[in-house]
PDB file of N, CA, C and O in Angstrom:
ATOM      1  N   MET A   1       0.841  -1.182   0.000  1.00  0.00           N
ATOM      2  CA  MET A   1       0.000   0.000   0.000  1.00  0.00           C
ATOM      3  C   MET A   1       0.881   1.239   0.000  1.00  0.00           C
ATOM      4  O   MET A   1       1.838   1.336   0.768  1.00  0.00           O
ATOM      5  N   SER A   2       0.554   2.166  -0.854  1.00  0.00           N
ATOM      6  CA  SER A   2       1.348   3.375  -1.007  1.00  0.00           C
ATOM      7  C   SER A   2       1.127   4.340   0.153  1.00  0.00           C
ATOM      8  O   SER A   2       0.022   4.463   0.682  1.00  0.00           O
ATOM      9  N   THR A   3       2.192   5.010   0.528  1.00  0.00           N
ATOM     10  CA  THR A   3       2.073   6.061   1.537  1.00  0.00           C
ATOM     11  C   THR A   3       1.959   7.427   0.874  1.00  0.00           C
ATOM     12  O   THR A   3       1.711   8.429   1.546  1.00  0.00           O
ATOM     13  N   VAL A   4       2.140   7.467  -0.456  1.00  0.00           N
ATOM     14  CA  VAL A   4       2.045   8.710  -1.219  1.00  0.00           C
ATOM     15  C   VAL A   4       0.672   8.784  -1.870  1.00  0.00           C
ATOM     16  O   VAL A   4       0.193   7.799  -2.431  1.00  0.00           O
ATOM     17  N   ASN A   5       0.046   9.939  -1.797  1.00  0.00           N
ATOM     18  CA  ASN A   5      -1.241  10.167  -2.451  1.00  0.00           C
ATOM     19  C   ASN A   5      -1.125  11.368  -3.377  1.00  0.00           C
ATOM     20  O   ASN A   5      -0.332  12.278  -3.134  1.00  0.00           O
ATOM     21  N   LEU A   6      -1.917  11.364  -4.435  1.00  0.00           N
ATOM     22  CA  LEU A   6      -1.945  12.517  -5.326  1.00  0.00           C
ATOM     23  C   LEU A   6      -2.382  13.742  -4.529  1.00  0.00           C
ATOM     24  O   LEU A   6      -3.328  13.681  -3.743  1.00  0.00           O
ATOM     25  N   GLY A   7      -1.695  14.834  -4.739  1.00  0.00           N
ATOM     26  CA  GLY A   7      -1.970  16.061  -3.987  1.00  0.00           C
ATOM     27  C   GLY A   7      -1.041  16.268  -2.807  1.00  0.00           C
ATOM     28  O   GLY A   7      -1.032  17.344  -2.209  1.00  0.00           O
ATOM     29  N   ASP A   8      -0.256  15.251  -2.460  1.00  0.00           N
ATOM     30  CA  ASP A   8       0.724  15.404  -1.378  1.00  0.00           C
ATOM     31  C   ASP A   8       1.901  16.249  -1.856  1.00  0.00           C
ATOM     32  O   ASP A   8       2.285  16.182  -3.024  1.00  0.00           O
ATOM     33  N   ARG A   9       2.472  17.042  -0.955  1.00  0.00           N
ATOM     34  CA  ARG A   9       3.737  17.718  -1.240  1.00  0.00           C
ATOM     35  C   ARG A   9       4.818  16.691  -0.911  1.00  0.00           C
ATOM     36  O   ARG A   9       4.871  16.168   0.203  1.00  0.00           O
ATOM     37  N   VAL A  10       5.679  16.407  -1.889  1.00  0.00           N
ATOM     38  CA  VAL A  10       6.653  15.333  -1.748  1.00  0.00           C
ATOM     39  C   VAL A  10       8.045  15.798  -2.155  1.00  0.00           C
ATOM     40  O   VAL A  10       8.218  16.864  -2.745  1.00  0.00           O
ATOM     41  N   LYS A  11       9.044  14.958  -1.819  1.00  0.00           N
ATOM     42  CA  LYS A  11      10.429  15.249  -2.179  1.00  0.00           C
ATOM     43  C   LYS A  11      11.126  13.945  -2.526  1.00  0.00           C
ATOM     44  O   LYS A  11      10.946  12.933  -1.849  1.00  0.00           O
ATOM     45  N   ASP A  12      11.930  13.976  -3.596  1.00  0.00           N
ATOM     46  CA  ASP A  12      12.766  12.831  -3.943  1.00  0.00           C
ATOM     47  C   ASP A  12      13.943  12.806  -2.978  1.00  0.00           C
ATOM     48  O   ASP A  12      14.648  13.805  -2.835  1.00  0.00           O
ATOM     49  N   THR A  13      14.160  11.678  -2.318  1.00  0.00           N
ATOM     50  CA  THR A  13      15.191  11.599  -1.281  1.00  0.00           C
ATOM     51  C   THR A  13      16.608  11.598  -1.844  1.00  0.00           C
ATOM     52  O   THR A  13      17.557  11.846  -1.099  1.00  0.00           O
ATOM     53  N   ILE A  14      16.778  11.327  -3.135  1.00  0.00           N
ATOM     54  CA  ILE A  14      18.119  11.298  -3.721  1.00  0.00           C
ATOM     55  C   ILE A  14      18.522  12.669  -4.260  1.00  0.00           C
ATOM     56  O   ILE A  14      19.612  13.159  -3.963  1.00  0.00           O
ATOM     57  N   THR A  15      17.649  13.286  -5.048  1.00  0.00           N
ATOM     58  CA  THR A  15      18.004  14.554  -5.702  1.00  0.00           C
ATOM     59  C   THR A  15      17.519  15.786  -4.949  1.00  0.00           C
ATOM     60  O   THR A  15      18.047  16.880  -5.148  1.00  0.00           O
ATOM     61  N   GLY A  16      16.516  15.618  -4.083  1.00  0.00           N
ATOM     62  CA  GLY A  16      15.925  16.756  -3.393  1.00  0.00           C
ATOM     63  C   GLY A  16      14.850  17.451  -4.209  1.00  0.00           C
ATOM     64  O   GLY A  16      14.268  18.434  -3.748  1.00  0.00           O
ATOM     65  N   PHE A  17      14.569  16.954  -5.432  1.00  0.00           N
ATOM     66  CA  PHE A  17      13.525  17.539  -6.283  1.00  0.00           C
ATOM     67  C   PHE A  17      12.208  17.467  -5.530  1.00  0.00           C
ATOM     68  O   PHE A  17      11.848  16.409  -5.012  1.00  0.00           O
ATOM     69  N   ALA A  18      11.479  18.585  -5.462  1.00  0.00           N
ATOM     70  CA  ALA A  18      10.267  18.641  -4.645  1.00  0.00           C
ATOM     71  C   ALA A  18       9.123  19.303  -5.392  1.00  0.00           C
ATOM     72  O   ALA A  18       9.331  20.098  -6.309  1.00  0.00           O
ATOM     73  N   GLY A  19       7.913  18.958  -4.982  1.00  0.00           N
ATOM     74  CA  GLY A  19       6.714  19.537  -5.567  1.00  0.00           C
ATOM     75  C   GLY A  19       5.490  18.753  -5.131  1.00  0.00           C
ATOM     76  O   GLY A  19       5.491  18.111  -4.081  1.00  0.00           O
ATOM     77  N   ILE A  20       4.446  18.812  -5.948  1.00  0.00           N
ATOM     78  CA  ILE A  20       3.191  18.128  -5.664  1.00  0.00           C
ATOM     79  C   ILE A  20       3.115  16.853  -6.495  1.00  0.00           C
ATOM     80  O   ILE A  20       3.453  16.862  -7.679  1.00  0.00           O
ATOM     81  N   ALA A  21       2.674  15.757  -5.884  1.00  0.00           N
ATOM     82  CA  ALA A  21       2.449  14.505  -6.615  1.00  0.00           C
ATOM     83  C   ALA A  21       1.188  14.684  -7.458  1.00  0.00           C
ATOM     84  O   ALA A  21       0.081  14.738  -6.921  1.00  0.00           O
ATOM     85  N   THR A  22       1.358  14.777  -8.788  1.00  0.00           N
ATOM     86  CA  THR A  22       0.237  15.063  -9.683  1.00  0.00           C
ATOM     87  C   THR A  22      -0.141  13.891 -10.573  1.00  0.00           C
ATOM     88  O   THR A  22      -1.165  13.949 -11.254  1.00  0.00           O
ATOM     89  N   GLY A  23       0.650  12.841 -10.588  1.00  0.00           N
ATOM     90  CA  GLY A  23       0.346  11.679 -11.418  1.00  0.00           C
ATOM     91  C   GLY A  23       0.902  10.420 -10.803  1.00  0.00           C
ATOM     92  O   GLY A  23       1.861  10.457 -10.032  1.00  0.00           O
ATOM     93  N   ARG A  24       0.284   9.291 -11.156  1.00  0.00           N
ATOM     94  CA  ARG A  24       0.728   7.997 -10.647  1.00  0.00           C
ATOM     95  C   ARG A  24       0.684   7.002 -11.792  1.00  0.00           C
ATOM     96  O   ARG A  24      -0.281   6.971 -12.556  1.00  0.00           O
ATOM     97  N   ALA A  25       1.727   6.185 -11.912  1.00  0.00           N
ATOM     98  CA  ALA A  25       1.773   5.147 -12.939  1.00  0.00           C
ATOM     99  C   ALA A  25       2.123   3.824 -12.279  1.00  0.00           C
ATOM    100  O   ALA A  25       3.146   3.703 -11.605  1.00  0.00           O
ATOM    101  N   ASP A  26       1.262   2.833 -12.481  1.00  0.00           N
ATOM    102  CA  ASP A  26       1.502   1.479 -11.982  1.00  0.00           C
ATOM    103  C   ASP A  26       1.845   0.602 -13.177  1.00  0.00           C
ATOM    104  O   ASP A  26       1.051   0.476 -14.109  1.00  0.00           O
ATOM    105  N   TYR A  27       3.020  -0.001 -13.151  1.00  0.00           N
ATOM    106  CA  TYR A  27       3.496  -0.786 -14.276  1.00  0.00           C
ATOM    107  C   TYR A  27       3.261  -2.275 -14.062  1.00  0.00           C
ATOM    108  O   TYR A  27       3.164  -2.751 -12.930  1.00  0.00           O
ATOM    109  N   LEU A  28       3.173  -2.988 -15.157  1.00  0.00           N
ATOM    110  CA  LEU A  28       2.967  -4.431 -15.148  1.00  0.00           C
ATOM    111  C   LEU A  28       4.050  -5.138 -14.338  1.00  0.00           C
ATOM    112  O   LEU A  28       3.789  -6.176 -13.731  1.00  0.00           O
ATOM    113  N   THR A  29       5.246  -4.591 -14.322  1.00  0.00           N
ATOM    114  CA  THR A  29       6.372  -5.186 -13.610  1.00  0.00           C
ATOM    115  C   THR A  29       6.318  -4.970 -12.103  1.00  0.00           C
ATOM    116  O   THR A  29       7.151  -5.504 -11.370  1.00  0.00           O
ATOM    117  N   GLY A  30       5.338  -4.186 -11.633  1.00  0.00           N
ATOM    118  CA  GLY A  30       5.192  -3.948 -10.201  1.00  0.00           C
ATOM    119  C   GLY A  30       5.752  -2.624  -9.732  1.00  0.00           C
ATOM    120  O   GLY A  30       5.575  -2.250  -8.572  1.00  0.00           O
ATOM    121  N   CYS A  31       6.429  -1.906 -10.620  1.00  0.00           N
ATOM    122  CA  CYS A  31       6.990  -0.605 -10.265  1.00  0.00           C
ATOM    123  C   CYS A  31       5.883   0.450 -10.235  1.00  0.00           C
ATOM    124  O   CYS A  31       5.023   0.480 -11.115  1.00  0.00           O
ATOM    125  N   THR A  32       5.910   1.298  -9.234  1.00  0.00           N
ATOM    126  CA  THR A  32       4.987   2.426  -9.158  1.00  0.00           C
ATOM    127  C   THR A  32       5.808   3.703  -9.151  1.00  0.00           C
ATOM    128  O   THR A  32       6.757   3.842  -8.380  1.00  0.00           O
ATOM    129  N   GLN A  33       5.432   4.636 -10.021  1.00  0.00           N
ATOM    130  CA  GLN A  33       6.113   5.924 -10.085  1.00  0.00           C
ATOM    131  C   GLN A  33       5.109   7.048  -9.883  1.00  0.00           C
ATOM    132  O   GLN A  33       3.926   6.914 -10.194  1.00  0.00           O
ATOM    133  N   PHE A  34       5.608   8.156  -9.355  1.00  0.00           N
ATOM    134  CA  PHE A  34       4.792   9.353  -9.188  1.00  0.00           C
ATOM    135  C   PHE A  34       5.418  10.497  -9.967  1.00  0.00           C
ATOM    136  O   PHE A  34       6.639  10.645 -10.020  1.00  0.00           O
ATOM    137  N   CYS A  35       4.553  11.303 -10.569  1.00  0.00           N
ATOM    138  CA  CYS A  35       4.988  12.514 -11.253  1.00  0.00           C
ATOM    139  C   CYS A  35       5.008  13.637 -10.221  1.00  0.00           C
ATOM    140  O   CYS A  35       4.006  13.906  -9.558  1.00  0.00           O
ATOM    141  N   ILE A  36       6.154  14.283 -10.095  1.00  0.00           N
ATOM    142  CA  ILE A  36       6.290  15.400  -9.170  1.00  0.00           C
ATOM    143  C   ILE A  36       6.325  16.691  -9.990  1.00  0.00           C
ATOM    144  O   ILE A  36       7.169  16.863 -10.869  1.00  0.00           O
ATOM    145  N   THR A  37       5.392  17.590  -9.683  1.00  0.00           N
ATOM    146  CA  THR A  37       5.305  18.875 -10.375  1.00  0.00           C
ATOM    147  C   THR A  37       5.760  19.972  -9.422  1.00  0.00           C
ATOM    148  O   THR A  37       5.117  20.210  -8.400  1.00  0.00           O
ATOM    149  N   PRO A  38       6.871  20.648  -9.750  1.00  0.00           N
ATOM    150  CA  PRO A  38       7.380  21.701  -8.872  1.00  0.00           C
ATOM    151  C   PRO A  38       6.593  22.996  -9.039  1.00  0.00           C
ATOM    152  O   PRO A  38       5.857  23.147 -10.015  1.00  0.00           O
ATOM    153  N   PRO A  39       6.736  23.930  -8.105  1.00  0.00           N
ATOM    154  CA  PRO A  39       6.059  25.229  -8.247  1.00  0.00           C
ATOM    155  C   PRO A  39       6.677  26.035  -9.389  1.00  0.00           C
ATOM    156  O   PRO A  39       7.782  25.739  -9.844  1.00  0.00           O
ATOM    157  N   VAL A  40       5.956  27.046  -9.839  1.00  0.00           N
ATOM    158  CA  VAL A  40       6.484  27.918 -10.893  1.00  0.00           C
ATOM    159  C   VAL A  40       7.658  28.728 -10.349  1.00  0.00           C
ATOM    160  O   VAL A  40       7.799  28.913  -9.140  1.00  0.00           O
ATOM    161  N   LYS A  41       8.492  29.203 -11.265  1.00  0.00           N
ATOM    162  CA  LYS A  41       9.630  30.040 -10.884  1.00  0.00           C
ATOM    163  C   LYS A  41       9.126  31.415 -10.444  1.00  0.00           C
ATOM    164  O   LYS A  41       7.959  31.747 -10.647  1.00  0.00           O
ATOM    165  N   GLU A  42       9.998  32.198  -9.850  1.00  0.00           N
ATOM    166  CA  GLU A  42       9.620  33.537  -9.382  1.00  0.00           C
ATOM    167  C   GLU A  42       9.125  34.431 -10.511  1.00  0.00           C
ATOM    168  O   GLU A  42       8.312  35.326 -10.282  1.00  0.00           O
ATOM    169  N   ASP A  43       9.613  34.192 -11.742  1.00  0.00           N
ATOM    170  CA  ASP A  43       9.181  35.021 -12.876  1.00  0.00           C
ATOM    171  C   ASP A  43       7.886  34.511 -13.511  1.00  0.00           C
ATOM    172  O   ASP A  43       7.435  35.054 -14.520  1.00  0.00           O
ATOM    173  N   GLY A  44       7.287  33.469 -12.924  1.00  0.00           N
ATOM    174  CA  GLY A  44       6.012  32.953 -13.404  1.00  0.00           C
ATOM    175  C   GLY A  44       6.115  31.857 -14.448  1.00  0.00           C
ATOM    176  O   GLY A  44       5.094  31.305 -14.860  1.00  0.00           O
ATOM    177  N   THR A  45       7.328  31.527 -14.888  1.00  0.00           N
ATOM    178  CA  THR A  45       7.476  30.447 -15.862  1.00  0.00           C
ATOM    179  C   THR A  45       7.412  29.094 -15.167  1.00  0.00           C
ATOM    180  O   THR A  45       7.747  28.962 -13.990  1.00  0.00           O
ATOM    181  N   THR A  46       6.974  28.098 -15.921  1.00  0.00           N
ATOM    182  CA  THR A  46       6.818  26.765 -15.339  1.00  0.00           C
ATOM    183  C   THR A  46       8.108  25.963 -15.429  1.00  0.00           C
ATOM    184  O   THR A  46       8.989  26.249 -16.239  1.00  0.00           O
ATOM    185  N   ARG A  47       8.190  24.963 -14.583  1.00  0.00           N
ATOM    186  CA  ARG A  47       9.307  24.021 -14.586  1.00  0.00           C
ATOM    187  C   ARG A  47       8.775  22.669 -15.028  1.00  0.00           C
ATOM    188  O   ARG A  47       7.586  22.389 -14.876  1.00  0.00           O
ATOM    189  N   ASP A  48       9.634  21.839 -15.568  1.00  0.00           N
ATOM    190  CA  ASP A  48       9.222  20.507 -15.999  1.00  0.00           C
ATOM    191  C   ASP A  48       8.926  19.611 -14.802  1.00  0.00           C
ATOM    192  O   ASP A  48       9.583  19.692 -13.764  1.00  0.00           O
ATOM    193  N   SER A  49       7.924  18.757 -14.971  1.00  0.00           N
ATOM    194  CA  SER A  49       7.621  17.715 -13.990  1.00  0.00           C
ATOM    195  C   SER A  49       8.509  16.511 -14.295  1.00  0.00           C
ATOM    196  O   SER A  49       8.965  16.338 -15.425  1.00  0.00           O
ATOM    197  N   HIS A  50       8.750  15.683 -13.281  1.00  0.00           N
ATOM    198  CA  HIS A  50       9.574  14.484 -13.466  1.00  0.00           C
ATOM    199  C   HIS A  50       8.953  13.311 -12.718  1.00  0.00           C
ATOM    200  O   HIS A  50       8.280  13.489 -11.703  1.00  0.00           O
ATOM    201  N   TRP A  51       9.194  12.096 -13.242  1.00  0.00           N
ATOM    202  CA  TRP A  51       8.677  10.860 -12.647  1.00  0.00           C
ATOM    203  C   TRP A  51       9.753  10.211 -11.788  1.00  0.00           C
ATOM    204  O   TRP A  51      10.913  10.124 -12.193  1.00  0.00           O
ATOM    205  N   TYR A  52       9.359   9.749 -10.588  1.00  0.00           N
ATOM    206  CA  TYR A  52      10.284   9.098  -9.663  1.00  0.00           C
ATOM    207  C   TYR A  52       9.650   7.836  -9.097  1.00  0.00           C
ATOM    208  O   TYR A  52       8.438   7.768  -8.892  1.00  0.00           O
ATOM    209  N   ASP A  53      10.500   6.828  -8.849  1.00  0.00           N
ATOM    210  CA  ASP A  53      10.020   5.602  -8.212  1.00  0.00           C
ATOM    211  C   ASP A  53       9.470   5.927  -6.828  1.00  0.00           C
ATOM    212  O   ASP A  53       9.999   6.776  -6.110  1.00  0.00           O
ATOM    213  N   GLU A  54       8.408   5.238  -6.479  1.00  0.00           N
ATOM    214  CA  GLU A  54       7.736   5.474  -5.197  1.00  0.00           C
ATOM    215  C   GLU A  54       8.681   5.326  -4.008  1.00  0.00           C
ATOM    216  O   GLU A  54       8.578   6.079  -3.040  1.00  0.00           O
ATOM    217  N   ASP A  55       9.601   4.362  -4.072  1.00  0.00           N
ATOM    218  CA  ASP A  55      10.504   4.107  -2.946  1.00  0.00           C
ATOM    219  C   ASP A  55      11.467   5.262  -2.672  1.00  0.00           C
ATOM    220  O   ASP A  55      12.050   5.336  -1.591  1.00  0.00           O
ATOM    221  N   ARG A  56      11.638   6.157  -3.634  1.00  0.00           N
ATOM    222  CA  ARG A  56      12.545   7.303  -3.469  1.00  0.00           C
ATOM    223  C   ARG A  56      11.849   8.525  -2.898  1.00  0.00           C
ATOM    224  O   ARG A  56      12.506   9.517  -2.582  1.00  0.00           O
ATOM    225  N   ILE A  57      10.533   8.472  -2.761  1.00  0.00           N
ATOM    226  CA  ILE A  57       9.759   9.667  -2.417  1.00  0.00           C
ATOM    227  C   ILE A  57       9.372   9.685  -0.943  1.00  0.00           C
ATOM    228  O   ILE A  57       8.955   8.672  -0.380  1.00  0.00           O
ATOM    229  N   GLU A  58       9.519  10.859  -0.334  1.00  0.00           N
ATOM    230  CA  GLU A  58       9.010  11.040   1.028  1.00  0.00           C
ATOM    231  C   GLU A  58       7.943  12.130   1.009  1.00  0.00           C
ATOM    232  O   GLU A  58       8.041  13.107   0.267  1.00  0.00           O
ATOM    233  N   VAL A  59       6.927  11.939   1.837  1.00  0.00           N
ATOM    234  CA  VAL A  59       5.842  12.913   1.931  1.00  0.00           C
ATOM    235  C   VAL A  59       6.278  14.034   2.865  1.00  0.00           C
ATOM    236  O   VAL A  59       6.664  13.785   4.007  1.00  0.00           O
ATOM    237  N   VAL A  60       6.214  15.262   2.376  1.00  0.00           N
ATOM    238  CA  VAL A  60       6.560  16.444   3.162  1.00  0.00           C
ATOM    239  C   VAL A  60       5.309  16.994   3.838  1.00  0.00           C
ATOM    240  O   VAL A  60       5.344  17.384   5.005  1.00  0.00           O
ATOM    241  N   GLU A  61       4.188  17.021   3.083  1.00  0.00           N
ATOM    242  CA  GLU A  61       2.912  17.510   3.612  1.00  0.00           C
ATOM    243  C   GLU A  61       1.781  16.742   2.937  1.00  0.00           C
ATOM    244  O   GLU A  61       1.545  16.888   1.738  1.00  0.00           O
ATOM    245  N   ALA A  62       1.093  15.930   3.714  1.00  0.00           N
ATOM    246  CA  ALA A  62      -0.017  15.148   3.168  1.00  0.00           C
ATOM    247  C   ALA A  62      -1.186  16.065   2.818  1.00  0.00           C
ATOM    248  O   ALA A  62      -1.521  16.976   3.575  1.00  0.00           O
ATOM    249  N   GLY A  63      -1.803  15.814   1.664  1.00  0.00           N
ATOM    250  CA  GLY A  63      -2.993  16.562   1.270  1.00  0.00           C
ATOM    251  C   GLY A  63      -2.768  18.047   1.063  1.00  0.00           C
ATOM    252  O   GLY A  63      -3.662  18.848   1.333  1.00  0.00           O
ATOM    253  N   ALA A  64      -1.593  18.431   0.590  1.00  0.00           N
ATOM    254  CA  ALA A  64      -1.274  19.853   0.405  1.00  0.00           C
ATOM    255  C   ALA A  64      -2.172  20.521  -0.627  1.00  0.00           C
ATOM    256  O   ALA A  64      -2.486  21.705  -0.503  1.00  0.00           O
ATOM    257  N   VAL A  65      -2.587  19.770  -1.645  1.00  0.00           N
ATOM    258  CA  VAL A  65      -3.457  20.308  -2.695  1.00  0.00           C
ATOM    259  C   VAL A  65      -4.666  19.399  -2.823  1.00  0.00           C
ATOM    260  O   VAL A  65      -4.531  18.183  -2.956  1.00  0.00           O
ATOM    261  N   LYS A  66      -5.843  19.995  -2.781  1.00  0.00           N
ATOM    262  CA  LYS A  66      -7.083  19.236  -2.950  1.00  0.00           C
ATOM    263  C   LYS A  66      -7.896  19.909  -4.042  1.00  0.00           C
ATOM    264  O   LYS A  66      -8.151  21.113  -3.994  1.00  0.00           O
ATOM    265  N   ILE A  67      -8.296  19.120  -5.022  1.00  0.00           N
ATOM    266  CA  ILE A  67      -9.089  19.632  -6.131  1.00  0.00           C
ATOM    267  C   ILE A  67     -10.375  18.831  -6.197  1.00  0.00           C
ATOM    268  O   ILE A  67     -10.347  17.600  -6.192  1.00  0.00           O
ATOM    269  N   ALA A  68     -11.500  19.525  -6.259  1.00  0.00           N
ATOM    270  CA  ALA A  68     -12.788  18.840  -6.396  1.00  0.00           C
ATOM    271  C   ALA A  68     -12.896  18.302  -7.821  1.00  0.00           C
ATOM    272  O   ALA A  68     -12.851  19.061  -8.788  1.00  0.00           O
ATOM    273  N   VAL A  69     -13.040  16.988  -7.933  1.00  0.00           N
ATOM    274  CA  VAL A  69     -13.129  16.341  -9.242  1.00  0.00           C
ATOM    275  C   VAL A  69     -14.563  15.915  -9.475  1.00  0.00           C
ATOM    276  O   VAL A  69     -15.154  15.211  -8.657  1.00  0.00           O
ATOM    277  N   LYS A  70     -15.121  16.347 -10.600  1.00  0.00           N
ATOM    278  CA  LYS A  70     -16.483  15.948 -10.944  1.00  0.00           C
ATOM    279  C   LYS A  70     -16.417  14.623 -11.689  1.00  0.00           C
ATOM    280  O   LYS A  70     -15.631  14.478 -12.625  1.00  0.00           O
ATOM    281  N   ARG A  71     -17.212  13.679 -11.294  1.00  0.00           N
ATOM    282  CA  ARG A  71     -17.258  12.371 -11.947  1.00  0.00           C
ATOM    283  C   ARG A  71     -18.493  12.266 -12.799  1.00  0.00           C
ATOM    284  O   ARG A  71     -19.498  12.869 -12.423  1.00  0.00           O
ATOM    285  N   PRO A  72     -18.517  11.585 -13.870  1.00  0.00           N
ATOM    286  CA  PRO A  72     -17.347  10.954 -14.455  1.00  0.00           C
ATOM    287  C   PRO A  72     -16.535  11.965 -15.251  1.00  0.00           C
ATOM    288  O   PRO A  72     -17.085  12.900 -15.833  1.00  0.00           O
ATOM    289  N   GLY A  73     -15.246  11.772 -15.271  1.00  0.00           N
ATOM    290  CA  GLY A  73     -14.378  12.627 -16.069  1.00  0.00           C
ATOM    291  C   GLY A  73     -14.272  12.090 -17.486  1.00  0.00           C
ATOM    292  O   GLY A  73     -14.942  11.120 -17.841  1.00  0.00           O
ATOM    293  N   GLY A  74     -13.451  12.706 -18.272  1.00  0.00           N
ATOM    294  CA  GLY A  74     -13.227  12.235 -19.635  1.00  0.00           C
ATOM    295  C   GLY A  74     -14.269  12.722 -20.607  1.00  0.00           C
ATOM    296  O   GLY A  74     -15.056  13.618 -20.301  1.00  0.00           O
ATOM    297  N   PRO A  75     -14.269  12.120 -21.791  1.00  0.00           N
ATOM    298  CA  PRO A  75     -15.183  12.576 -22.840  1.00  0.00           C
ATOM    299  C   PRO A  75     -16.640  12.310 -22.492  1.00  0.00           C
ATOM    300  O   PRO A  75     -16.954  11.458 -21.661  1.00  0.00           O
ATOM    301  N   SER A  76     -17.518  13.054 -23.142  1.00  0.00           N
ATOM    302  CA  SER A  76     -18.950  12.875 -22.913  1.00  0.00           C
ATOM    303  C   SER A  76     -19.437  11.622 -23.627  1.00  0.00           C
ATOM    304  O   SER A  76     -18.655  10.902 -24.247  1.00  0.00           O
ATOM    305  N   ASP A  77     -20.712  11.376 -23.533  1.00  0.00           N
ATOM    306  CA  ASP A  77     -21.339  10.218 -24.167  1.00  0.00           C
ATOM    307  C   ASP A  77     -21.029  10.226 -25.664  1.00  0.00           C
ATOM    308  O   ASP A  77     -21.328  11.207 -26.344  1.00  0.00           O
ATOM    309  N   PRO A  78     -20.431   9.140 -26.193  1.00  0.00           N
ATOM    310  CA  PRO A  78     -20.076   9.111 -27.616  1.00  0.00           C
ATOM    311  C   PRO A  78     -21.271   9.335 -28.538  1.00  0.00           C
ATOM    312  O   PRO A  78     -21.096   9.832 -29.651  1.00  0.00           O
ATOM    313  N   SER A  79     -22.469   8.986 -28.108  1.00  0.00           N
ATOM    314  CA  SER A  79     -23.640   9.162 -28.963  1.00  0.00           C
ATOM    315  C   SER A  79     -23.994  10.637 -29.143  1.00  0.00           C
ATOM    316  O   SER A  79     -24.759  10.980 -30.045  1.00  0.00           O
ATOM    317  N   GLU A  80     -23.449  11.513 -28.299  1.00  0.00           N
ATOM    318  CA  GLU A  80     -23.726  12.944 -28.396  1.00  0.00           C
ATOM    319  C   GLU A  80     -22.750  13.669 -29.315  1.00  0.00           C
ATOM    320  O   GLU A  80     -22.932  14.854 -29.597  1.00  0.00           O
ATOM    321  N   ARG A  81     -21.726  12.979 -29.779  1.00  0.00           N
ATOM    322  CA  ARG A  81     -20.724  13.602 -30.641  1.00  0.00           C
ATOM    323  C   ARG A  81     -21.255  13.766 -32.061  1.00  0.00           C
ATOM    324  O   ARG A  81     -22.163  13.058 -32.498  1.00  0.00           O
ATOM    325  N   ALA A  82     -20.664  14.711 -32.754  1.00  0.00           N
ATOM    326  CA  ALA A  82     -21.038  14.919 -34.155  1.00  0.00           C
ATOM    327  C   ALA A  82     -20.629  13.698 -34.973  1.00  0.00           C
ATOM    328  O   ALA A  82     -19.569  13.122 -34.729  1.00  0.00           O
ATOM    329  N   PRO A  83     -21.444  13.300 -35.928  1.00  0.00           N
ATOM    330  CA  PRO A  83     -21.099  12.134 -36.751  1.00  0.00           C
ATOM    331  C   PRO A  83     -19.844  12.408 -37.578  1.00  0.00           C
ATOM    332  O   PRO A  83     -19.593  13.537 -37.998  1.00  0.00           O
ATOM    333  N   THR A  84     -19.068  11.357 -37.800  1.00  0.00           N
ATOM    334  CA  THR A  84     -17.862  11.469 -38.622  1.00  0.00           C
ATOM    335  C   THR A  84     -18.138  10.892 -39.995  1.00  0.00           C
ATOM    336  O   THR A  84     -19.046  10.078 -40.164  1.00  0.00           O
ATOM    337  N   ARG A  85     -17.366  11.307 -40.962  1.00  0.00           N
ATOM    338  CA  ARG A  85     -17.550  10.800 -42.327  1.00  0.00           C
ATOM    339  C   ARG A  85     -16.684   9.625 -42.597  1.00  0.00           C
ATOM    340  O   ARG A  85     -16.713   9.076 -43.698  1.00  0.00           O
TER     341      ARG A  85
END
């Protein structure tokens, strides 16, 4: 069971790279990785997110970011789409 949740403020224990856990990937081989998204720079430009193995990540602040997600997500009912040729 993972101790990391999406929305946690986390840090990679090897590099010190820190940010919010914004994505999770579970692989067939059993590896779990989290995407860490750092804050924007002081000038407002964004920084690249990076993926790290779960075992390298420590939680700095649980539940740092919470976003209300409306379900179901994704595309609408396919029958409502415009017909294709």
